[in-house]
Backbone of each chain as ProteinMPNN parsed JSONL, in Angstrom:
{"seq_chain_A": "MRSSSSFRPVAEGSRVAPDGAGKGVVDRPIDLVGLLAVGHHPAAGAVVLFSGEVRESNLGRAVAYLQYEAHVPLAEKMIAEILSEAKAKWRLSVAIAQHRIGRVEIGETAVVVITASPHRNEAYNANRHIIDRIKQEAPIWKCEYYEDGMKEWG", "coords_chain_A": {"N_chain_A": [[104.499, -65.459, 64.513], [102.207, -64.433, 66.939], [102.081, -61.579, 69.097], [101.86, -61.647, 72.648], [99.34, -60.479, 74.979], [99.599, -56.993, 75.65], [100.881, -53.961, 77.11], [102.397, -52.203, 75.895], [102.493, -50.928, 72.854], [103.426, -52.645, 69.915], [104.988, -53.364, 66.773], [103.118, -55.562, 64.805], [102.66, -58.169, 62.717], [101.166, -56.919, 59.838], [100.602, -54.586, 61.018], [101.99, -51.709, 61.846], [103.589, -50.097, 64.42], [103.183, -46.653, 65.203], [105.675, -44.01, 65.202], [107.085, -43.512, 68.374], [105.122, -44.877, 69.689], [105.352, -46.539, 71.902], [105.701, -44.849, 73.976], [104.645, -43.049, 76.881], [104.443, -40.37, 77.061], [104.506, -37.745, 74.784], [105.917, -35.269, 72.61], [104.718, -34.277, 70.381], [102.123, -34.211, 67.808], [99.561, -36.57, 68.556], [99.224, -39.742, 67.148], [96.407, -40.881, 66.397], [95.139, -42.707, 64.671], [97.213, -44.409, 63.977], [97.883, -45.465, 66.5], [95.495, -46.728, 67.165], [95.529, -48.689, 65.282], [97.392, -50.48, 66.25], [96.048, -51.258, 68.408], [94.372, -53.334, 68.163], [93.628, -56.802, 68.756], [93.884, -60.307, 68.544], [92.519, -61.711, 70.539], [90.661, -60.006, 71.446], [87.387, -58.825, 71.546], [86.406, -56.363, 71.777], [87.279, -53.012, 71.392], [88.168, -50.023, 72.849], [88.484, -46.602, 72.412], [89.54, -43.674, 73.833], [89.709, -40.263, 73.373], [91.047, -37.43, 74.609], [90.369, -34.139, 74.097], [91.137, -30.761, 73.102], [89.092, -28.201, 74.203], [87.212, -25.369, 72.909], [86.363, -23.549, 74.726], [86.269, -22.743, 78.233], [84.53, -22.815, 81.131], [83.036, -20.673, 80.209], [84.919, -18.986, 79.127], [86.83, -18.025, 76.337], [89.06, -20.212, 74.905], [92.381, -20.148, 73.758], [94.537, -21.89, 73.302], [96.106, -24.846, 74.71], [98.812, -25.473, 76.941], [100.869, -28.014, 77.753], [102.826, -29.479, 80.336], [105.225, -31.739, 81.754], [106.724, -33.866, 84.241], [108.717, -35.789, 82.783], [110.112, -38.403, 83.036], [108.983, -39.422, 85.419], [106.255, -39.275, 84.851], [106.063, -41.014, 82.67], [106.753, -43.399, 83.925], [104.668, -43.646, 85.794], [102.396, -43.789, 84.167], [102.912, -46.166, 82.824], [102.763, -47.927, 84.989], [100.083, -47.596, 85.773], [98.776, -48.563, 83.504], [99.692, -51.188, 83.495], [98.633, -52.187, 85.9], [95.887, -51.904, 85.381], [95.622, -53.561, 83.209], [96.098, -56.04, 84.343], [94.023, -56.158, 86.245], [91.615, -56.021, 84.752], [92.071, -57.923, 82.905], [93.021, -57.254, 80.339], [93.536, -57.316, 76.811], [94.952, -55.462, 75.399], [96.418, -52.428, 76.387], [96.831, -49.083, 76.113], [98.249, -45.906, 76.531], [98.731, -42.486, 75.973], [100.085, -39.313, 76.435], [100.157, -35.977, 75.423], [102.62, -33.368, 75.406], [103.572, -29.874, 75.551], [102.522, -27.295, 73.246], [99.108, -27.454, 72.514], [96.589, -27.393, 70.212], [93.202, -26.103, 69.718], [90.809, -28.632, 69.421], [92.678, -30.587, 68.967], [94.169, -33.715, 69.966], [94.919, -34.317, 73.304], [95.346, -36.379, 75.03], [95.299, -39.909, 74.855], [93.614, -42.978, 75.333], [93.588, -46.387, 74.91], [91.887, -49.378, 75.072], [91.58, -52.878, 74.994], [89.68, -55.808, 75.049], [88.296, -59.126, 75.657], [85.493, -58.797, 75.973], [83.074, -56.062, 76.006], [82.493, -54.643, 78.417], [84.706, -54.762, 80.168], [86.65, -53.437, 78.673], [85.533, -50.855, 78.421], [85.243, -50.08, 81.173], [87.862, -50.281, 82.146], [89.125, -48.426, 80.533], [87.997, -45.991, 81.347], [88.863, -45.966, 83.992], [91.644, -45.839, 83.649], [92.061, -43.333, 82.329], [91.04, -41.611, 84.25], [92.831, -42.019, 86.387], [95.253, -41.229, 85.255], [94.755, -38.515, 84.856], [94.487, -37.689, 87.484], [96.778, -38.505, 88.853], [99.236, -38.672, 87.411], [102.219, -36.816, 86.896], [101.558, -34.403, 85.206], [100.745, -31.366, 83.705], [98.456, -28.774, 82.82], [98.303, -25.644, 81.187], [96.058, -23.149, 80.632], [95.61, -21.06, 77.963], [94.041, -18.106, 77.239], [91.801, -16.418, 74.962], [91.672, -13.768, 75.639], [94.179, -13.1, 76.378], [94.994, -13.806, 78.891], [96.303, -16.297, 81.169], [96.094, -19.51, 82.775], [96.962, -21.902, 85.165], [95.972, -25.272, 85.314]], "CA_chain_A": [[103.997, -65.648, 65.875], [101.561, -63.228, 67.425], [102.536, -61.156, 70.411], [100.9, -61.843, 73.72], [98.737, -59.208, 75.364], [100.683, -56.056, 75.901], [100.517, -52.584, 77.365], [103.288, -51.395, 75.068], [102.217, -51.323, 71.477], [104.579, -53.034, 69.092], [104.624, -53.778, 65.423], [102.655, -56.942, 64.788], [102.182, -58.48, 61.383], [101.174, -55.763, 58.953], [100.288, -53.388, 61.788], [103.256, -51.111, 62.269], [103.376, -49.082, 65.439], [103.696, -45.346, 64.819], [106.821, -43.544, 65.984], [106.76, -43.082, 69.728], [103.93, -45.574, 70.179], [105.598, -47.13, 73.206], [105.936, -43.803, 74.979], [103.461, -42.527, 77.543], [104.439, -38.915, 76.909], [105.114, -37.337, 73.519], [105.897, -33.814, 72.419], [104.237, -34.002, 69.025], [100.737, -34.674, 67.686], [99.301, -37.992, 68.79], [98.763, -40.448, 65.952], [95.277, -41.7, 66.848], [94.897, -43.817, 63.742], [98.327, -45.344, 64.108], [97.773, -46.171, 67.776], [94.352, -47.643, 67.093], [95.91, -49.831, 64.44], [98.081, -51.484, 67.073], [95.181, -51.551, 69.548], [93.606, -54.555, 67.903], [94.255, -58.023, 69.267], [93.019, -61.433, 68.164], [91.695, -62.181, 71.663], [89.768, -58.928, 71.884], [86.179, -58.546, 70.783], [86.039, -54.963, 72.006], [88.361, -52.028, 71.498], [87.643, -48.709, 73.215], [89.47, -45.52, 72.287], [89.164, -42.373, 74.378], [90.594, -39.164, 72.989], [90.799, -36.181, 75.326], [90.688, -33.105, 73.114], [91.126, -29.388, 73.627], [87.854, -27.466, 73.917], [87.386, -23.96, 72.55], [86.004, -22.682, 75.85], [86.262, -23.348, 79.558], [83.793, -21.971, 82.079], [82.578, -19.468, 79.532], [86.035, -18.192, 78.58], [87.331, -18.54, 75.061], [90.416, -20.762, 75.038], [93.192, -20.039, 72.539], [95.246, -23.181, 73.2], [96.623, -25.356, 75.985], [100.227, -25.827, 76.992], [101.068, -29.067, 78.749], [104.19, -29.869, 80.697], [105.259, -32.956, 82.579], [108.003, -34.444, 84.64], [108.548, -36.896, 81.827], [110.45, -39.755, 83.527], [108.015, -39.856, 86.423], [104.963, -39.472, 84.176], [106.168, -42.258, 81.894], [106.741, -44.517, 84.875], [103.333, -43.787, 86.392], [101.458, -44.258, 83.138], [103.186, -47.6, 82.621], [102.233, -48.655, 86.15], [98.613, -47.546, 85.698], [98.374, -49.489, 82.439], [99.994, -52.552, 83.917], [97.654, -52.569, 86.918], [94.579, -52.044, 84.734], [95.683, -54.74, 82.341], [95.946, -57.217, 85.199], [92.718, -56.147, 86.921], [90.521, -56.292, 83.818], [92.554, -58.942, 81.957], [92.965, -56.62, 79.026], [94.439, -57.796, 75.765], [95.784, -54.311, 75.041], [96.192, -51.176, 77.107], [97.748, -48.071, 75.594], [97.918, -44.522, 76.885], [99.76, -41.534, 75.551], [99.737, -37.921, 76.723], [100.995, -35.024, 74.698], [103.064, -32.165, 76.098], [103.807, -28.758, 74.644], [101.328, -26.544, 72.847], [98.081, -28.27, 71.867], [95.588, -26.462, 69.668], [91.791, -26.468, 69.835], [90.41, -29.779, 68.609], [93.713, -31.617, 68.904], [94.176, -34.702, 71.05], [95.922, -34.13, 74.357], [95.619, -37.676, 75.657], [94.531, -41.017, 74.287], [93.656, -44.272, 76.027], [92.992, -47.473, 74.121], [91.815, -50.651, 75.794], [90.963, -53.964, 74.237], [89.423, -56.98, 75.892], [87.372, -60.044, 74.977], [84.126, -58.269, 76.005], [83.132, -54.603, 76.056], [82.444, -54.057, 79.758], [86.062, -54.611, 80.705], [87.353, -52.406, 77.912], [84.984, -49.551, 78.821], [85.548, -49.764, 82.571], [89.303, -50.078, 82.292], [89.491, -47.188, 79.86], [87.612, -44.898, 82.242], [89.764, -46.023, 85.149], [92.988, -45.398, 83.248], [92.116, -41.884, 82.089], [90.842, -40.923, 85.536], [94.061, -42.074, 87.182], [96.273, -40.389, 84.616], [94.424, -37.117, 85.134], [94.609, -37.386, 88.909], [98.02, -38.926, 89.494], [100.47, -38.496, 86.643], [102.725, -35.438, 86.99], [101.336, -33.7, 83.943], [99.969, -30.166, 84.031], [98.067, -27.947, 81.675], [98.102, -24.212, 81.358], [95.103, -22.678, 79.642], [95.839, -19.719, 77.43], [92.741, -17.629, 76.794], [91.794, -15.462, 73.858], [91.854, -12.405, 76.179], [95.586, -12.898, 76.707], [95.305, -14.316, 80.222], [96.6, -17.731, 81.242], [95.787, -20.085, 84.081], [97.331, -23.309, 85.343], [94.88, -26.147, 85.74]], "C_chain_A": [[103.4, -64.338, 66.37], [102.096, -62.861, 68.798], [101.454, -61.487, 71.436], [100.312, -60.492, 74.073], [99.82, -58.266, 75.869], [100.143, -54.706, 76.307], [101.488, -51.651, 76.67], [103.09, -51.817, 73.629], [103.495, -51.615, 70.717], [104.083, -53.358, 67.695], [104.217, -55.241, 65.452], [102.08, -57.219, 63.412], [102.283, -57.244, 60.497], [100.91, -54.47, 59.705], [101.59, -52.823, 62.348], [102.971, -50.003, 63.252], [103.916, -47.744, 64.96], [104.893, -44.962, 65.681], [106.361, -43.1, 67.366], [105.588, -43.809, 70.341], [104.131, -46.159, 71.568], [105.788, -46.111, 74.309], [104.62, -43.33, 75.591], [103.332, -41.035, 77.382], [105.151, -38.569, 75.605], [104.988, -35.824, 73.359], [105.498, -33.435, 70.993], [102.813, -34.551, 68.909], [100.608, -36.18, 67.857], [98.693, -38.608, 67.533], [97.638, -41.412, 66.349], [95.081, -42.932, 65.966], [95.988, -44.877, 63.874], [98.26, -46.139, 65.404], [96.606, -47.153, 67.76], [94.71, -48.888, 66.289], [96.646, -50.902, 65.23], [97.277, -51.805, 68.329], [94.35, -52.792, 69.357], [94.372, -55.774, 68.409], [93.334, -59.195, 68.95], [92.139, -61.949, 69.294], [90.62, -61.185, 72.057], [88.575, -58.767, 70.945], [85.721, -57.123, 70.937], [87.291, -54.122, 72.104], [87.719, -50.674, 71.775], [88.765, -47.693, 73.103], [88.863, -44.251, 72.865], [90.193, -41.351, 73.929], [90.176, -37.914, 73.745], [91.284, -35.026, 74.457], [90.477, -31.705, 73.683], [89.846, -28.673, 73.191], [88.152, -26.003, 73.615], [86.978, -23.018, 73.673], [86.064, -23.463, 77.144], [85.614, -22.374, 80.521], [83.434, -20.619, 81.457], [83.681, -18.601, 78.942], [86.56, -18.857, 77.319], [88.788, -18.959, 75.217], [91.142, -20.626, 73.702], [93.91, -21.36, 72.262], [95.649, -23.625, 74.597], [98.105, -25.656, 75.846], [100.386, -26.853, 78.111], [102.546, -29.211, 79.068], [104.119, -31.055, 81.64], [106.657, -33.149, 83.143], [108.045, -35.781, 83.91], [108.938, -38.263, 82.403], [109.427, -40.292, 84.524], [106.648, -40.123, 85.793], [104.968, -40.771, 83.367], [106.05, -43.476, 82.813], [105.333, -44.736, 85.434], [102.319, -44.29, 85.378], [101.661, -45.744, 82.88], [102.624, -48.434, 83.767], [100.711, -48.717, 86.114], [98.115, -48.535, 84.646], [98.576, -50.941, 82.87], [98.971, -53.052, 84.939], [96.272, -52.8, 86.298], [94.531, -53.303, 83.878], [95.481, -56.008, 83.166], [94.541, -57.287, 85.788], [91.588, -56.553, 85.982], [90.889, -57.345, 82.762], [92.468, -58.431, 80.523], [93.928, -57.301, 78.057], [95.422, -56.7, 75.382], [95.424, -53.144, 75.951], [97.273, -50.19, 76.672], [97.3, -46.714, 76.127], [99.075, -43.633, 76.466], [99.244, -40.126, 75.817], [100.705, -37.011, 75.999], [101.425, -33.892, 75.626], [103.415, -31.102, 75.063], [102.486, -28.095, 74.285], [100.369, -27.455, 72.082], [96.934, -27.346, 71.47], [94.169, -26.988, 69.891], [91.48, -27.643, 68.887], [91.463, -30.863, 68.503], [93.622, -32.534, 70.128], [95.301, -34.401, 72.034], [96.304, -35.454, 74.995], [94.744, -38.735, 75.006], [94.71, -42.248, 75.167], [92.945, -45.288, 75.152], [93.041, -48.746, 74.966], [91.115, -51.674, 74.913], [90.834, -55.182, 75.143], [88.448, -57.909, 75.166], [85.949, -59.49, 74.905], [84.154, -56.777, 76.363], [83.156, -54.017, 77.464], [83.841, -53.78, 80.306], [86.807, -53.493, 79.975], [86.862, -51.008, 78.282], [85.437, -49.168, 80.234], [87.033, -49.477, 82.778], [89.725, -48.746, 81.672], [89.182, -45.991, 80.755], [88.548, -44.818, 83.453], [91.137, -45.451, 84.786], [93.026, -43.882, 83.048], [91.909, -41.114, 83.393], [92.132, -40.906, 86.349], [95.166, -41.224, 86.562], [96.019, -38.927, 84.953], [94.701, -36.743, 86.587], [96.013, -37.596, 89.465], [99.295, -38.613, 88.715], [100.93, -37.033, 86.719], [102.749, -34.749, 85.628], [100.415, -32.531, 84.257], [99.625, -29.407, 82.765], [97.936, -26.498, 82.097], [97.178, -23.759, 80.24], [95.46, -21.257, 79.238], [94.534, -19.263, 76.789], [92.898, -16.588, 75.683], [92.008, -14.026, 74.361], [93.285, -12.14, 76.63], [95.991, -13.4, 78.079], [95.666, -15.806, 80.131], [96.321, -18.223, 82.654], [96.206, -21.542, 84.119], [96.146, -24.097, 85.844], [95.172, -26.748, 87.09]], "O_chain_A": [[104.005, -63.275, 66.238], [102.514, -63.727, 69.566], [100.274, -61.588, 71.1], [100.733, -59.469, 73.533], [100.823, -58.693, 76.441], [99.046, -54.334, 75.89], [101.41, -50.434, 76.839], [103.467, -52.92, 73.232], [104.503, -50.923, 70.859], [102.894, -53.596, 67.481], [104.899, -56.067, 66.058], [101.12, -56.574, 62.992], [103.332, -56.606, 60.41], [100.978, -53.385, 59.128], [102.205, -53.42, 63.231], [102.208, -49.081, 62.963], [104.996, -47.694, 64.371], [105.098, -45.52, 66.758], [105.361, -42.393, 67.5], [105.099, -43.414, 71.399], [103.175, -46.264, 72.336], [106.013, -46.48, 75.461], [103.607, -43.225, 74.901], [102.245, -40.481, 77.543], [106.26, -39.039, 75.349], [104.078, -35.193, 73.899], [105.902, -32.392, 70.479], [102.345, -35.266, 69.795], [101.431, -36.955, 67.37], [97.766, -38.057, 66.939], [97.875, -42.593, 66.603], [94.884, -44.045, 66.456], [95.715, -46.078, 63.882], [98.542, -47.337, 65.419], [96.71, -48.266, 68.275], [94.25, -49.991, 66.583], [96.542, -52.089, 64.923], [97.748, -52.527, 69.208], [93.692, -53.254, 70.289], [95.601, -55.771, 68.477], [92.116, -59.072, 69.081], [91.108, -62.567, 69.031], [89.769, -61.477, 72.897], [88.725, -58.598, 69.735], [84.752, -56.707, 70.301], [88.24, -54.469, 72.806], [86.84, -50.229, 71.036], [89.858, -47.896, 73.632], [87.798, -43.809, 72.433], [91.397, -41.552, 74.086], [89.076, -37.398, 73.543], [92.466, -34.945, 74.122], [89.721, -31.514, 74.636], [89.549, -28.552, 72.002], [89.19, -25.468, 74.005], [87.221, -21.815, 73.587], [85.93, -24.686, 77.156], [86.086, -21.252, 80.705], [83.521, -19.574, 82.102], [83.394, -17.58, 78.318], [86.711, -20.077, 77.247], [89.638, -18.16, 75.61], [90.591, -20.946, 72.648], [93.892, -21.874, 71.144], [95.543, -22.858, 75.554], [98.586, -26.039, 74.779], [100.073, -26.58, 79.27], [103.403, -29.081, 78.195], [103.082, -31.332, 82.243], [107.641, -32.657, 82.591], [107.478, -36.773, 84.367], [108.161, -39.209, 82.273], [109.054, -41.464, 84.479], [105.967, -41.081, 86.158], [103.997, -41.528, 83.382], [105.347, -44.441, 82.513], [104.867, -45.871, 85.535], [101.476, -45.127, 85.702], [100.695, -46.493, 82.734], [102.075, -49.514, 83.547], [100.118, -49.761, 86.388], [97.146, -49.258, 84.876], [97.727, -51.8, 82.632], [98.503, -54.188, 84.86], [95.578, -53.758, 86.638], [93.524, -54.009, 83.837], [94.783, -56.931, 82.745], [93.937, -58.359, 85.827], [90.709, -57.329, 86.357], [90.112, -57.618, 81.847], [91.922, -59.084, 79.633], [94.989, -57.791, 78.445], [96.583, -56.973, 75.078], [94.251, -52.913, 76.242], [98.467, -50.437, 76.843], [96.106, -46.417, 76.166], [100.244, -43.997, 76.596], [98.112, -39.789, 75.469], [101.912, -37.251, 75.969], [100.681, -33.505, 76.526], [103.537, -31.383, 73.871], [101.467, -28.311, 74.94], [100.759, -28.135, 71.132], [96.387, -26.617, 72.297], [93.967, -28.159, 70.209], [91.849, -27.629, 67.712], [91.179, -31.951, 68.003], [93.075, -32.169, 71.168], [96.464, -34.25, 71.657], [97.435, -35.637, 75.445], [93.593, -38.479, 74.652], [95.798, -42.522, 75.674], [91.819, -45.058, 74.71], [94.084, -49.13, 75.494], [90.175, -51.355, 74.185], [91.746, -55.532, 75.891], [87.844, -57.516, 74.168], [85.263, -59.682, 73.9], [85.123, -56.287, 76.943], [83.786, -52.982, 77.68], [84.115, -52.704, 80.837], [87.512, -52.699, 80.598], [87.662, -50.085, 78.44], [85.947, -48.07, 80.458], [87.407, -48.548, 83.494], [90.569, -48.033, 82.215], [90.006, -45.088, 80.902], [88.96, -43.736, 83.871], [91.711, -44.67, 85.544], [93.934, -43.218, 83.548], [92.538, -40.079, 83.609], [92.482, -39.882, 86.936], [95.927, -40.573, 87.278], [96.944, -38.188, 85.293], [95.101, -35.617, 86.881], [96.401, -36.945, 90.435], [100.328, -38.317, 89.316], [100.111, -36.12, 86.617], [103.794, -34.551, 85.008], [99.431, -32.679, 84.982], [100.375, -29.393, 81.789], [97.515, -26.181, 83.21], [97.466, -23.954, 79.06], [95.591, -20.369, 80.081], [93.988, -19.936, 75.914], [93.953, -15.98, 75.498], [92.469, -13.167, 73.608], [93.577, -11.087, 77.196], [97.176, -13.426, 78.412], [95.366, -16.473, 79.141], [96.314, -17.443, 83.607], [95.862, -22.324, 83.233], [95.402, -23.633, 86.707], [94.363, -27.514, 87.613]]}, "seq_chain_B": "MTIHVYAGLKDYFLPEFELTEEVGNIDQLRACLLAINEQAAKLLAACRFAVADGFVDSTYKFKAHEIVIVVPPSSGG", "coords_chain_B": {"N_chain_B": [[121.151, -29.077, 98.059], [119.085, -29.551, 95.29], [116.318, -27.991, 93.835], [113.501, -28.656, 91.897], [110.795, -27.201, 90.276], [107.398, -27.2, 89.051], [104.795, -26.305, 86.686], [102.179, -24.379, 88.085], [103.731, -23.64, 90.258], [105.885, -22.342, 89.263], [105.151, -19.767, 89.082], [105.87, -18.75, 91.456], [108.403, -19.557, 92.153], [111.769, -19.991, 90.897], [112.281, -22.187, 88.097], [114.27, -24.052, 88.642], [116.421, -24.336, 91.364], [118.945, -23.826, 93.911], [119.088, -24.979, 97.261], [120.64, -23.882, 100.085], [120.363, -24.234, 102.737], [120.251, -26.66, 105.407], [118.213, -29.331, 104.955], [116.074, -31.679, 106.242], [113.746, -33.183, 105.959], [110.435, -33.53, 104.454], [108.627, -31.763, 105.703], [110.357, -29.812, 106.702], [111.382, -28.924, 104.305], [109.121, -27.83, 103.067], [108.682, -25.697, 104.838], [110.947, -24.23, 104.387], [110.633, -23.517, 101.718], [108.362, -21.958, 101.93], [109.393, -19.868, 103.356], [110.835, -18.638, 101.423], [108.882, -17.834, 99.58], [105.979, -16.95, 100.698], [103.534, -16.693, 99.527], [103.039, -18.911, 98.075], [101.855, -20.736, 99.682], [99.283, -22.057, 99.75], [99.309, -23.621, 97.427], [101.659, -25.114, 97.811], [100.899, -26.668, 99.967], [99.388, -28.592, 98.805], [101.104, -30.052, 97.308], [103.059, -32.866, 96.109], [106.107, -34.706, 96.694], [109.121, -35.711, 95.097], [111.937, -37.831, 94.54], [114.671, -38.933, 92.602], [112.994, -39.911, 90.586], [110.871, -41.086, 91.916], [108.066, -40.979, 94.113], [108.085, -39.586, 97.422], [107.367, -39.892, 100.941], [106.292, -38.289, 104.038], [107.995, -39.39, 105.854], [110.412, -39.682, 104.722], [113.915, -39.217, 104.576], [115.908, -36.67, 103.513], [118.808, -36.804, 101.419], [122.161, -35.513, 101.283], [122.784, -33.087, 98.79], [120.738, -33.914, 97.149], [118.403, -34.192, 94.438], [115.355, -32.708, 94.342], [112.027, -33.016, 93.437], [109.317, -30.937, 93.211], [105.994, -31.462, 93.189], [103.155, -30.295, 91.873], [99.509, -30.549, 92.194], [98.144, -32.835, 89.865], [97.094, -32.048, 86.524], [96.507, -33.071, 84.084], [95.206, -34.332, 80.94]], "CA_chain_B": [[119.938, -29.686, 97.521], [118.548, -28.861, 94.11], [114.856, -28.056, 93.795], [112.848, -28.443, 90.601], [109.349, -26.997, 90.431], [106.655, -27.302, 87.791], [103.442, -25.757, 86.516], [101.86, -23.143, 88.79], [104.785, -23.266, 91.21], [106.834, -21.456, 88.582], [104.725, -18.392, 89.328], [106.383, -18.353, 92.767], [109.817, -19.924, 92.293], [112.474, -20.319, 89.664], [112.059, -23.611, 87.778], [115.303, -24.869, 89.289], [117.281, -23.52, 92.215], [119.667, -24.546, 94.965], [118.858, -24.625, 98.657], [121.88, -24.079, 100.839], [120.01, -24.652, 104.093], [120.163, -28.103, 105.629], [116.802, -29.726, 104.993], [116.08, -33.104, 106.538], [112.543, -33.912, 105.55], [109.473, -32.771, 103.656], [108.096, -30.643, 106.488], [111.376, -28.759, 106.72], [111.486, -28.363, 102.958], [107.959, -26.946, 102.888], [108.919, -24.475, 105.609], [112.009, -23.506, 103.695], [110.049, -22.935, 100.5], [107.45, -20.9, 102.366], [110.218, -18.724, 103.754], [111.233, -17.97, 100.171], [107.7, -17.156, 99.029], [104.823, -17.414, 101.471], [102.33, -16.668, 98.687], [102.852, -20.246, 97.501], [101.438, -21.623, 100.771], [98.136, -22.913, 99.414], [99.727, -24.604, 96.42], [102.644, -26.019, 98.421], [100.201, -27.602, 100.854], [98.793, -29.661, 97.983], [102.145, -30.668, 96.473], [103.789, -34.071, 96.465], [107.548, -34.556, 96.51], [109.728, -36.891, 94.486], [113.388, -37.861, 94.324], [115.087, -40.06, 91.752], [111.841, -40.403, 89.823], [109.9, -41.803, 92.745], [107.484, -40.128, 95.15], [108.493, -39.885, 98.794], [106.379, -39.395, 101.902], [106.802, -37.41, 105.102], [109.009, -40.082, 106.66], [111.658, -39.771, 103.952], [115.017, -38.338, 105.013], [116.669, -36.228, 102.349], [120.259, -36.965, 101.443], [122.876, -34.315, 100.846], [122.897, -32.857, 97.337], [119.679, -34.628, 96.439], [117.523, -33.409, 93.565], [113.98, -32.898, 94.813], [110.997, -32.529, 92.524], [108.093, -30.511, 93.903], [104.988, -31.871, 92.205], [101.811, -29.76, 92.135], [98.427, -31.469, 91.812], [98.114, -33.124, 88.426], [95.972, -31.456, 85.777], [96.581, -33.533, 82.705], [93.959, -34.72, 80.296]], "C_chain_B": [[119.43, -28.853, 96.347], [117.038, -29.079, 94.055], [114.386, -27.803, 92.369], [111.353, -28.253, 90.851], [108.691, -26.952, 89.051], [105.358, -26.503, 87.863], [103.275, -24.465, 87.326], [102.907, -22.717, 89.805], [105.802, -22.318, 90.585], [106.39, -19.997, 88.648], [105.325, -17.859, 90.626], [107.88, -18.601, 92.936], [110.453, -20.051, 90.916], [112.259, -21.809, 89.364], [113.061, -24.541, 88.456], [116.178, -23.95, 90.133], [117.918, -24.384, 93.303], [119.216, -24.042, 96.33], [120.146, -24.898, 99.425], [121.6, -24.51, 102.278], [119.993, -26.177, 104.211], [118.699, -28.473, 105.824], [116.73, -31.241, 105.157], [114.887, -33.859, 106.004], [111.569, -32.973, 104.829], [108.92, -31.572, 104.441], [109.082, -29.48, 106.518], [111.524, -28.112, 105.348], [110.317, -27.422, 102.674], [108.186, -25.611, 103.607], [109.956, -23.594, 104.922], [111.461, -22.808, 102.443], [109.091, -21.794, 100.856], [108.219, -19.651, 102.781], [110.691, -17.945, 102.527], [110.057, -17.2, 99.58], [106.451, -17.691, 99.717], [103.527, -17.395, 100.661], [102.046, -18.036, 98.054], [102.266, -21.226, 98.512], [100.334, -22.588, 100.36], [98.543, -24.008, 98.43], [100.716, -25.603, 97.012], [101.976, -27.068, 99.311], [99.633, -28.785, 100.089], [99.834, -30.433, 97.186], [102.63, -32.004, 97.033], [105.268, -33.82, 96.176], [108.129, -35.86, 95.966], [111.24, -36.717, 94.431], [113.681, -39.069, 93.436], [113.893, -40.738, 91.074], [110.893, -41.288, 90.62], [109.355, -40.865, 93.812], [107.974, -40.556, 96.524], [107.454, -39.301, 99.748], [107.079, -38.655, 103.037], [107.868, -38.082, 105.96], [110.377, -40.099, 105.965], [112.695, -38.76, 104.466], [115.853, -37.962, 103.793], [118.155, -36.473, 102.545], [120.9, -35.665, 100.951], [122.929, -34.271, 99.322], [121.841, -33.596, 96.523], [118.916, -33.654, 95.534], [116.091, -33.729, 93.96], [113.013, -32.245, 93.829], [109.771, -32.161, 93.351], [106.951, -30.603, 92.893], [103.622, -31.303, 92.584], [100.748, -30.782, 91.779], [98.365, -31.615, 90.295], [96.919, -32.432, 87.773], [96.076, -31.831, 84.299], [95.211, -33.868, 82.158], [93.281, -33.578, 79.602]], "O_chain_B": [[119.36, -27.626, 96.41], [116.548, -30.199, 94.207], [114.821, -26.852, 91.718], [110.725, -29.048, 91.55], [109.341, -26.7, 88.036], [104.901, -26.093, 88.93], [104.118, -23.57, 87.263], [102.962, -21.545, 90.176], [106.494, -21.583, 91.288], [107.158, -19.095, 88.312], [105.295, -16.653, 90.874], [108.543, -17.953, 93.746], [109.764, -20.199, 89.906], [112.075, -22.602, 90.286], [112.735, -25.678, 88.799], [116.623, -22.903, 89.662], [117.488, -25.506, 93.57], [118.993, -22.848, 96.53], [120.67, -26.012, 99.41], [122.463, -25.07, 102.954], [119.751, -26.885, 103.234], [118.037, -27.987, 106.741], [117.249, -31.993, 104.332], [114.992, -35.03, 105.638], [111.847, -31.791, 104.627], [108.769, -30.485, 103.884], [108.698, -28.318, 106.379], [111.761, -26.91, 105.238], [110.503, -26.344, 102.109], [107.918, -24.542, 103.058], [109.836, -22.369, 104.891], [111.794, -21.657, 102.16], [109.03, -20.785, 100.153], [107.759, -18.526, 102.584], [110.917, -16.737, 102.597], [110.207, -16.063, 99.134], [105.935, -18.75, 99.361], [102.535, -18.006, 101.059], [100.946, -18.282, 97.56], [102.185, -22.423, 98.233], [100.435, -23.792, 100.593], [98.168, -25.171, 98.585], [100.625, -26.802, 96.747], [102.433, -28.208, 99.396], [99.422, -29.857, 100.657], [99.491, -31.37, 96.465], [102.615, -32.242, 98.241], [105.63, -32.854, 95.506], [107.694, -36.954, 96.324], [111.751, -35.606, 94.294], [113.008, -40.095, 93.523], [113.805, -41.964, 91.004], [110.199, -42.135, 90.059], [110.095, -40.046, 94.358], [108.245, -41.733, 96.762], [106.754, -38.345, 99.414], [108.288, -38.426, 103.002], [108.569, -37.409, 106.715], [111.377, -40.489, 106.566], [112.374, -37.605, 104.747], [116.429, -38.824, 103.128], [118.69, -36.372, 103.649], [120.262, -34.842, 100.295], [123.097, -35.296, 98.661], [122.04, -33.868, 95.339], [118.802, -32.464, 95.826], [115.669, -34.885, 93.917], [113.168, -31.085, 93.449], [109.253, -32.985, 94.105], [106.947, -29.91, 91.876], [102.996, -31.787, 93.528], [101.049, -31.781, 91.127], [98.515, -30.645, 89.551], [95.871, -32.256, 88.394], [95.78, -31.038, 83.405], [94.193, -33.705, 82.831], [92.215, -33.758, 79.014]]}, "name": "protein", "num_of_chains": 2, "seq": "MRSSSSFRPVAEGSRVAPDGAGKGVVDRPIDLVGLLAVGHHPAAGAVVLFSGEVRESNLGRAVAYLQYEAHVPLAEKMIAEILSEAKAKWRLSVAIAQHRIGRVEIGETAVVVITASPHRNEAYNANRHIIDRIKQEAPIWKCEYYEDGMKEWGMTIHVYAGLKDYFLPEFELTEEVGNIDQLRACLLAINEQAAKLLAACRFAVADGFVDSTYKFKAHEIVIVVPPSSGG"}
C-alpha cells in the first residue's frame, strides 16, 4: 500500500528514507540524493528541489565557512507548520525541508526544500514560499566566518 | 526566570543566565536586559520571545521560574 501525501518523508517501497529524513534540523551533512529519493510520489508530475549552499564570498569578502545554530525544538515545530500549511495551500503530494546546523563548508548544502505536486507551477511556487518563510521565520541563525579571521552574525 | 539567548545576542549576554528581578512581561524583560547591556538595544528591539517552545506576544504574562528564549531575527538559509 502506498503512503498518502506527506510532509514527513518515510520509507516507501524500495525508496528508503535516509537517516534523519523526518527531521527539519540536522547536525550533519544533508543527504540530497536520499531526500530526493523519497520526494517522488505517484500523484506528482513535478518535483522541485532547492538546495541552499554556502558561497565562497559575501559582499566581496572571502568566506571561510558558515556556522549555523538553531533553537531546535522551536525550529522543528515551525518548519513542520510551514510545510503543513504549504502542503494544504498548494495541494502538494510531498513537502520536505531540512536545515543543517553546525559548521557548513563552502559548497555544502545548508538547507534543502523538496516539493512535489501534480503540475509544476504548484511545486515551484510552494518551494519558493517554503524557503522564504524558513529563512524569515524559523529560529535558525548563521554566523559567517571570513578568510581574514573576522566573523559576523547574519 | 532563566534567559536563553542565541546568535548575535551572545556577543552581549551569556548564552544562559538567571534573572532575579521580578519581570512581568516582555516590555519589562527588554528593559531588564537593556539594563544589563545597553549596547544590545538595537538587536533587542528586533527580537521575538518564546516560552515552552512557542512564541509569545507583548500581552503575555511571565510565570515565576519560566524559561524565556530571546530570539533574534532569523538568518537561516
